[in-house]
C-alpha positions in Angstrom: 65.8 167.0 144.0 62.4 168.0 143.4 59.5 168.3 140.8 55.9 168.4 140.9 53.4 166.2 139.7 50.2 167.8 137.7 46.9 166.5 135.8 44.4 167.6 133.8 41.3 167.0 136.3 37.6 168.7 136.6 36.4 168.0 133.1 33.3 166.4 133.2 30.2 167.7 132.4 26.9 167.0 133.6 25.8 163.5 133.4 29.4 163.2 130.8 32.0 162.1 132.7 36.0 162.3 131.9 38.9 160.5 133.4 39.3 159.3 137.3 39.5 162.4 139.2 39.5 160.6 142.9 42.7 158.6 142.2 44.2 161.3 140.3 43.9 163.5 143.1 45.8 160.7 145.6 48.9 160.8 143.4 49.0 164.2 142.2 50.5 167.6 143.8 49.2 170.0 141.5 45.4 169.7 140.0 44.7 172.2 136.9 41.1 172.4 137.1 38.9 173.3 134.1 37.0 176.1 134.4 34.0 175.8 133.2 34.9 177.0 129.4 36.2 173.8 127.7 34.8 171.1 130.1 33.6 171.7 134.2 30.2 172.8 135.3 29.1 174.2 138.2 28.9 171.2 140.3 32.1 169.8 138.6 34.2 172.7 139.8 33.2 172.9 143.2 33.7 169.0 143.8 36.9 168.8 142.4 38.0 171.8 144.3 36.3 170.4 147.5 38.5 167.1 147.0 41.7 168.8 146.3 41.8 170.8 149.5 40.9 167.8 150.7 43.6 165.8 149.7 46.1 169.2 149.8 46.7 169.2 146.3 47.4 172.9 144.9 44.6 174.2 142.2 45.5 175.7 139.3 43.5 177.7 136.8 42.6 175.6 133.3 41.7 178.6 131.4 41.1 177.9 127.8 39.4 179.1 125.0 35.7 178.9 125.1 34.5 176.0 122.9 32.7 173.4 124.8 32.0 171.3 121.6 35.4 171.4 121.0 36.3 170.7 124.2 39.0 173.5 123.9 41.4 172.1 121.3 40.3 174.2 117.9 42.0 177.4 117.8 40.0 180.3 118.0 40.6 184.2 116.4 39.6 185.9 119.7 40.3 189.3 119.9 42.8 190.0 122.8 40.5 192.2 124.9 38.3 189.7 124.8 40.3 186.9 125.4 41.5 188.7 128.7 38.2 189.1 129.9 37.3 185.0 129.3 40.4 184.4 131.1 38.9 186.7 134.3 36.1 185.3 133.8 37.5 181.4 134.6 39.5 182.8 137.2 36.7 184.8 139.0 34.3 181.6 138.7 37.5 178.8 139.7 38.6 181.4 142.9 34.8 181.2 144.2 34.7 177.7 144.6 38.1 177.5 145.7 37.4 179.8 148.9 34.1 177.8 149.7 36.4 174.8 149.9 38.7 177.2 152.4 41.6 177.3 149.8 42.7 179.3 147.0 43.6 179.3 143.0 47.6 178.5 143.4 48.5 179.6 139.6 47.5 179.4 135.8 47.8 177.1 133.5 46.1 177.7 130.1 44.9 174.5 127.9 44.9 172.7 125.0 44.8 174.6 121.7 45.1 178.7 123.8 48.2 176.5 126.0 50.0 175.6 122.0 48.4 179.1 120.6 50.5 181.3 122.8 53.5 179.1 122.8 53.9 181.4 118.8 50.9 184.0 119.1 51.8 187.5 120.5 48.9 189.1 121.0 47.0 186.1 123.1 49.8 185.3 124.5 49.6 189.4 126.0 46.2 188.9 126.2 46.5 186.2 128.7 49.1 187.4 130.6 47.2 191.1 131.0 44.4 188.8 132.3 46.4 187.1 135.2 48.1 190.4 135.9 44.9 192.3 136.8 43.3 189.3 138.5 46.1 188.3 141.2 49.5 189.8 139.9 51.0 187.3 142.5 49.7 184.2 140.8 52.2 182.1 139.2 51.6 181.2 135.5 52.7 177.4 134.3 53.7 176.9 130.7 56.1 174.9 128.0 59.6 176.8 128.0 60.5 179.3 126.1 57.1 180.3 124.8 55.8 183.6 124.1 53.5 183.6 126.6 56.3 182.6 129.5 58.6 185.7 128.2 55.5 188.1 128.2 54.7 186.5 131.9 58.0 187.0 133.5 58.2 191.1 131.3 54.9 191.6 133.4 57.1 190.5 136.8 54.6 187.1 137.1 56.5 184.3 138.4 57.1 182.2 135.5 57.1 178.0 135.8 57.9 175.3 133.0 56.3 172.2 131.9 57.1 169.7 130.5 54.3 166.5 128.9 54.8 162.5 130.0 52.6 161.6 127.5 52.7 163.5 125.2 55.3 163.4 122.1 58.2 166.2 121.3 58.9 167.9 118.1 63.1 168.6 117.7 62.4 172.8 118.4 60.8 171.4 122.0 56.9 172.2 121.6 54.1 169.2 121.0 53.9 167.1 118.0 50.0 167.7 116.9 47.7 165.0 118.0 46.6 165.0 115.1 50.0 163.2 113.8 50.6 159.5 114.6 52.8 158.6 117.5 51.6 162.2 119.5 50.4 160.7 122.6 52.3 157.8 124.6 50.5 155.0 126.8 53.7 153.2 128.0 53.4 153.6 131.5 57.6 152.6 132.1 58.5 154.3 128.6 56.3 157.2 130.3 58.2 156.9 133.5 61.8 155.9 132.1 61.4 159.6 130.3 59.7 161.6 133.3 62.9 160.8 135.0 65.1 161.9 132.8 63.5 165.6 132.7 64.0 165.1 136.3 67.0 164.9 136.4 68.0 167.8 133.4 68.5 165.1 131.2 67.8 164.9 127.3 64.8 163.0 126.3 64.4 161.7 122.0 62.6 163.7 120.1 59.4 162.5 117.4 62.4 162.5 114.9 65.3 160.6 117.2 67.4 163.3 117.9 68.2 164.6 121.7 66.2 167.5 123.1 66.5 168.7 126.9 63.4 169.8 128.3 63.5 172.0 131.5 60.5 171.3 133.8 59.7 172.5 137.1 56.6 170.3 136.5 55.4 167.2 134.6 51.6 166.8 133.9 49.7 163.6 132.8 46.5 164.2 131.0 43.5 163.3 133.5 41.8 162.1 130.0 44.5 159.7 128.5 43.5 156.2 128.6 45.4 154.7 131.6 46.1 157.8 133.0 45.6 156.3 136.4 48.3 153.6 135.7 50.5 156.4 134.1 50.7 158.7 137.5 51.2 156.0 139.5 54.3 154.5 137.3 55.9 158.2 136.8 55.0 159.2 141.0 56.8 155.4 142.2 59.5 155.7 139.7 60.9 159.1 141.0 60.1 158.0 144.6 62.1 155.0 144.3 65.0 157.2 142.5 65.1 159.8 145.4 63.2 162.6 143.6 60.5 164.5 146.1 57.6 165.3 144.6 55.7 168.4 145.8 53.8 171.4 143.8 55.7 173.5 142.2 53.2 176.6 143.8 54.3 175.3 147.6 56.4 178.2 148.2 53.9 181.0 147.1 52.2 179.9 150.3 
């Protein structure tokens, strides 16, 4: 048994810092690197991609709405053609820095409000898929199981991978509980590690209303900006390995 462990990284901006990227890069196998639209500036992008390359961590493009003020967590009614161009722009920026680091972008994962919107928003889902296909049709994408995004990506011939969230609560429908709701973000490292083990084994987990749901995943995400992110990632990695589950980047098969 194997699973990928990813985290959102490179989310500093100028003198403002968020999360412990260096430590997280010593544990995770994939890094969703901010591309400058919700966080990350050119210096941050270069430093993060260089550190990921040194560690052998797969770099994914964490594309977002153009929303620095809101950290990409506000829905934006962007016309599809404009959204496609903005995603291509972000992919190009990250690709330049991964090339300088002697690597390349390995996959694409939308961020924040865009990630949640394209679970159901057909036009925006297709706009993101179009951007990836036009930029590099060999790039796999990472998203929520059952989302319009993964359905559109598969239909377009892109490789798709399913993601589960270690530190977020789920609705009975298998979507994420809004951050505006109480209990949306989980904090107990041991409880999170146990839930991740169940997901990796293909066992059901408990939704916010107490029902049992099945969350299929090729990759587990711990948000790098969450309080205690390092403790959570360490607990998850240790628990998975103790149970004989390999932690490997899902994009490794496309190298």
